C-alpha positions in Angstrom: 0.0 0.0 0.0 2.8 2.4 0.9 4.4 2.0 -2.6 1.1 2.7 -4.3 0.6 5.9 -2.2 4.1 7.0 -3.0 3.6 6.4 -6.7 0.4 8.4 -6.8 2.1 11.1 -4.8 4.8 11.3 -7.5 2.1 11.9 -10.1 0.4 14.6 -8.1 1.1 18.3 -7.8 2.8 19.6 -4.7 0.6 20.1 -1.7 -1.0 16.6 -1.4 -2.8 15.9 1.8 -1.5 12.6 3.3 -2.7 11.6 6.7 -2.9 7.9 6.2 -1.7 6.0 9.3 -3.2 2.6 8.9 -1.0 -0.3 9.6 -1.5 -3.1 7.0 -0.4 -5.7 9.6 -3.3 -4.9 11.9 -7.0 -5.4 11.5 -8.8 -2.2 10.3 -11.3 -2.4 13.1 -8.5 -2.3 15.7 -7.4 1.1 14.2 -10.7 3.0 14.3 -8.8 6.1 15.6 -6.9 6.3 12.3 -10.1 5.9 10.1 -11.3 9.4 9.5 -12.9 11.3 6.7 -9.8 13.1 5.5 -7.1 10.6 4.8 -5.6 11.3 1.4 -6.0 13.9 -1.3 -4.0 14.5 -4.4 -4.1 17.1 -7.2 -3.6 15.0 -10.3 -2.6 16.3 -13.7 -5.5 17.7 -15.8 -7.1 19.4 -12.8 -8.4 16.2 -11.3 -8.6 15.5 -7.5 -8.3 12.0 -6.0 -9.8 11.9 -2.5 -9.9 9.1 0.0 -11.7 9.0 3.4 -13.4 6.7 5.8 -17.1 7.2 6.2 -18.6 7.4 8.7 -15.5 8.6 10.5 -14.2 6.4 13.3 -17.1 4.0 12.8 -16.6 0.2 12.6 -19.5 0.0 10.1 -17.8 2.4 7.7 -15.8 2.0 4.6 -13.2 3.8 2.5 -14.7 6.2 -0.1 -12.6 6.9 -3.1 -13.6 9.8 -5.4 -12.1 11.2 -8.5 -13.2 14.8 -9.1 -12.9 17.1 -12.1 -11.8 20.5 -10.7 -14.3 21.5 -8.0 -17.3 19.5 -9.1 -17.8 17.3 -6.0 -21.4 16.7 -6.8 -20.7 14.7 -9.9 -17.5 12.6 -9.4 -15.8 11.1 -12.5 -15.2 8.0 -10.4 -16.7 6.8 -7.1 -16.1 3.6 -5.2 -16.1 2.1 -1.7 -13.6 -0.4 -0.2 -13.9 -2.4 3.0 -10.3 -3.6 3.2 -6.8 -2.3 2.3 -6.6 -4.7 -0.7 -9.9 -3.4 -2.0 -8.7 0.2 -1.4 -5.5 -0.5 -3.5 -7.6 -1.9 -6.3 -10.0 1.0 -6.3 -7.1 3.6 -6.2 -5.6 1.9 -9.2 -8.9 2.0 -11.1 -9.5 5.7 -10.1 -6.0 6.7 -11.4 -6.5 4.7 -14.6 -9.9 6.5 -15.0 -7.9 9.8 -14.8 -5.7 8.5 -17.6 -2.6 7.6 -15.5 -1.1 4.2 -14.7 0.5 3.3 -11.3 
C-alpha cells in the first residue's frame, strides 16, 4: 500500500494531503482512531482531484470512499467507489488513477 501511495504522490502536484496512518499488519477495526474522513487527497494532472476518506469517520460499520473529481465539481464525481479492506482500497485507487488517464 505504501508503494502505491508513494507512486500516486509522485504523479500529483505539490501540496498533497497525506494523513494515512493505517498499519496493514493490523485489523482495520483495531485502528478506528486512524479511520477518518480526511485521509488522502492528491491534485492530479489535468485538474483532477483524487480523494480518500473513511465514512462514517471512526465507525466500525464504515468503509473507505474513493472519489475522482474534475476540478471542483464534487457533486458529480468522475469515479466513485467504496472499499472495506486495504486490498480493495488498493484496487480502487488503481482504477481511479486509470480513469484519470494515468497508470500506477
